C-alpha positions as MATLAB code, in Angstrom:
seq = 'MAKNFWLVKQEPEAYSWQTFQKEGRVVWTGVRNFQARNNLRAMKKGDLICFYHSVSEKRIVGIAKVDKEFYPDPTAEDGDWSVVELVPFKPLRAPVSLETIKADKMLKEMPLVRQSRLSVTPVTEDQFARIVELGETKI';
ca = [
     -64.352   39.019  132.367;
     -63.598   36.436  135.033;
     -64.664   32.858  134.463;
     -66.616   30.910  137.026;
     -66.035   27.265  137.809;
     -68.563   24.566  138.616;
     -69.016   20.883  139.282;
     -71.808   18.708  137.904;
     -72.501   15.193  139.114;
     -73.796   12.302  137.073;
     -73.971    8.567  137.601;
     -71.696    7.040  134.951;
     -74.277    4.284  134.357;
     -76.839    6.961  133.420;
     -74.566    9.303  131.406;
     -70.822    8.824  131.398;
     -67.977   11.137  130.432;
     -67.211    8.703  127.586;
     -70.744    9.052  126.213;
     -70.540   12.832  126.616;
     -67.272   12.938  124.656;
     -68.715   10.752  121.896;
     -71.869   12.890  121.611;
     -69.942   16.173  121.828;
     -72.724   18.136  123.552;
     -75.387   17.639  126.204;
     -78.419   19.561  127.388;
     -78.121   19.263  131.197;
     -81.751   18.387  131.982;
     -83.550   17.019  134.996;
     -82.182   19.237  137.786;
     -84.994   19.447  140.360;
     -83.340   21.195  143.289;
     -83.692   24.964  143.665;
     -80.101   25.574  144.765;
     -78.716   23.448  141.907;
     -81.095   25.212  139.468;
     -79.855   28.602  140.662;
     -76.280   27.422  140.088;
     -77.214   26.454  136.509;
     -78.711   29.909  136.029;
     -75.477   31.535  137.215;
     -73.377   29.716  134.600;
     -72.007   31.796  131.746;
     -70.831   30.728  128.297;
     -67.181   29.641  128.595;
     -67.327   28.728  132.300;
     -65.444   25.520  133.059;
     -67.149   22.542  134.666;
     -65.696   19.592  136.590;
     -67.551   16.467  135.414;
     -67.969   14.133  138.405;
     -68.964   10.474  138.174;
     -71.098    9.904  141.263;
     -72.285    6.788  143.124;
     -70.172    3.948  141.681;
     -66.949    5.820  140.878;
     -66.956    9.015  142.990;
     -64.328   10.911  141.022;
     -63.862   13.905  138.750;
     -63.079   12.540  135.308;
     -63.114   15.509  132.948;
     -63.574   19.202  132.282;
     -66.501   20.555  130.274;
     -67.427   24.039  129.108;
     -70.717   25.904  129.179;
     -71.667   26.402  125.535;
     -75.182   27.801  125.979;
     -76.531   29.647  129.005;
     -79.710   28.649  130.807;
     -83.137   28.329  129.269;
     -86.320   26.480  130.368;
     -85.909   22.708  130.879;
     -87.912   21.012  128.103;
     -88.295   17.887  130.286;
     -90.038   19.769  133.126;
     -93.765   19.066  133.277;
     -94.309   21.698  135.955;
     -92.265   24.223  137.855;
     -89.634   26.759  136.880;
     -86.608   24.599  135.958;
     -83.626   25.378  133.767;
     -80.960   23.690  131.649;
     -77.602   24.667  130.203;
     -75.742   23.125  127.276;
     -72.298   21.692  127.925;
     -69.541   20.528  125.604;
     -66.572   18.347  126.586;
     -63.297   20.246  126.955;
     -60.645   17.846  128.301;
     -60.520   14.521  130.103;
     -58.403   14.457  133.249;
     -55.292   12.340  132.711;
     -55.649   11.162  136.319;
     -59.221   11.180  137.669;
     -59.490   12.898  141.068;
     -61.276   10.712  143.612;
     -63.598   11.873  146.370;
     -61.120   10.327  148.813;
     -58.355   12.585  147.437;
     -60.665   15.617  147.556;
     -61.586   14.971  151.201;
     -57.906   14.553  152.123;
     -56.748   17.751  150.376;
     -56.755   20.842  152.598;
     -57.771   23.123  149.705;
     -60.531   20.837  148.409;
     -62.115   19.420  151.560;
     -64.349   22.506  151.926;
     -65.875   22.104  148.455;
     -69.682   21.910  148.356;
     -69.184   18.439  146.828;
     -68.035   17.359  150.305;
     -70.177   19.659  152.461;
     -73.444   19.379  150.461;
     -72.979   15.955  148.970;
     -76.533   15.596  147.631;
     -76.367   18.756  145.504;
     -75.845   17.905  141.806;
     -74.568   21.302  140.576;
     -72.141   23.236  142.767;
     -69.728   26.151  142.493;
     -65.968   25.601  142.612;
     -63.497   28.379  143.449;
     -60.752   29.280  141.001;
     -58.124   27.937  143.437;
     -60.036   24.674  143.902;
     -60.382   24.305  140.138;
     -56.644   24.869  139.653;
     -55.906   22.249  142.328;
     -58.248   19.701  140.697;
     -56.541   20.243  137.327;
     -53.125   19.871  139.002;
     -54.145   16.649  140.763;
     -55.676   15.473  137.475;
     -52.278   15.901  135.792;
     -53.890   17.967  133.054;
     -52.976   21.265  131.379;
     -55.799   23.699  130.666;
];
């Protein structure tokens, strides 16, 4: 079965890749946008995720994996919200900056660029391969 690829955004001051690696697992809570929620619901166990540090750094810093598919968000007081559980897979040897993404002809059409406020977005297989290549990392 084909894997899907995704990107999740997080402010490093709120939850960094380094913290994620140290903890070894995270329940991805707090998504309160319907499109982002639907993207979480589409994730399958084993899908690969680009972990993007937003706001202060604006760069993809690592690759995570979906370890548990969606279930109701325990932090939601109302509404129909979902979470997934992620585990760290590999840090990128060379983080891939938003500037690099915008300048790359294969990456400039990513939802990260076109829908910059969305916190969970799909990534095509070709875009994922390009990110890994730019990140000087072997998957």
